Structures are given as C-alpha cells and as structure tokens.
C-alpha positions in Angstrom: 105.5 116.2 102.0 105.9 113.2 99.6 106.6 109.8 100.9 108.4 107.2 98.8 108.7 103.5 99.5 112.2 102.0 98.7 112.9 98.3 99.3 115.7 95.9 98.4 115.1 93.1 95.9 115.0 90.4 98.7 111.5 91.5 99.5 110.5 89.8 96.3 107.3 91.7 95.9 105.2 90.9 92.8 106.0 93.4 89.9 102.3 94.3 89.7 102.3 95.4 93.4 105.6 97.3 92.8 104.1 99.1 89.8 100.7 99.8 91.4 102.2 101.3 94.6 105.1 103.1 92.9 107.7 101.3 94.9 111.4 101.6 94.1 113.3 98.3 94.2 117.1 98.4 94.7 118.8 95.3 93.6 121.0 93.3 96.0 124.3 92.0 94.6 124.5 88.2 94.3 127.9 86.5 93.8 128.8 83.0 92.7 132.6 82.8 92.8 133.9 85.7 90.7 130.5 86.3 88.9 128.4 89.1 90.4 124.8 89.7 89.4 122.1 92.3 90.2 119.2 90.4 91.8 116.2 90.6 89.6 118.0 92.4 86.7 121.0 90.2 85.7 119.7 87.1 87.5 116.1 85.8 87.7 114.9 83.6 90.5 115.0 80.6 88.2 118.6 81.3 87.1 119.6 81.7 90.8 118.2 78.3 91.8 119.7 76.7 88.7 123.1 78.2 89.6 122.6 77.1 93.2 122.1 73.5 92.2 125.1 73.4 89.8 127.7 75.8 91.3 130.6 74.5 93.2 130.6 77.6 95.4 127.7 78.9 97.6 126.3 82.3 96.7 127.1 85.4 98.7 125.2 88.7 98.8 126.3 92.3 99.1 124.7 95.5 100.1 122.0 96.9 97.7 123.6 98.2 94.5 122.5 101.8 94.2 123.7 102.2 90.6 120.4 101.2 89.1 116.9 100.9 90.4 113.8 99.4 88.9 
C-alpha cells in the first residue's frame, strides 16, 4: 500500500521539504473583493501582505481548489 501526504497551502511548508518528501500541496482560494487567487500559485506571501495593507476589503478564503496541485 502506498501512502501519499496531501496538505493545503496554509501549512506553508518550505518548498524543499515539499519536494524532498513528495508532498502534494492543494492551494486555498484567497479573495480580495471580486479578485480570487490560488494561494502560492497566483499570489505569493509577499503579494498577499501587500494587498492586505492596501486593500479596502479584508481577504476571505475558500476551500482548497482541487483543479491544480503543485
């Protein structure tokens, strides 16, 4: 039996750990108003904090987006 570790992007594991252990990361959806991003794919941590500082709306999250994994 094969065991596979799957996590959502909120775990924020370093990419070298993800690669070394063969972990599948499923991105969470992050929304600012009408804009929706895939955490870690369309939106880096730096971009998230920049938007957080400058956006008039607070961000919301959605369930993991299973359309694409990294």
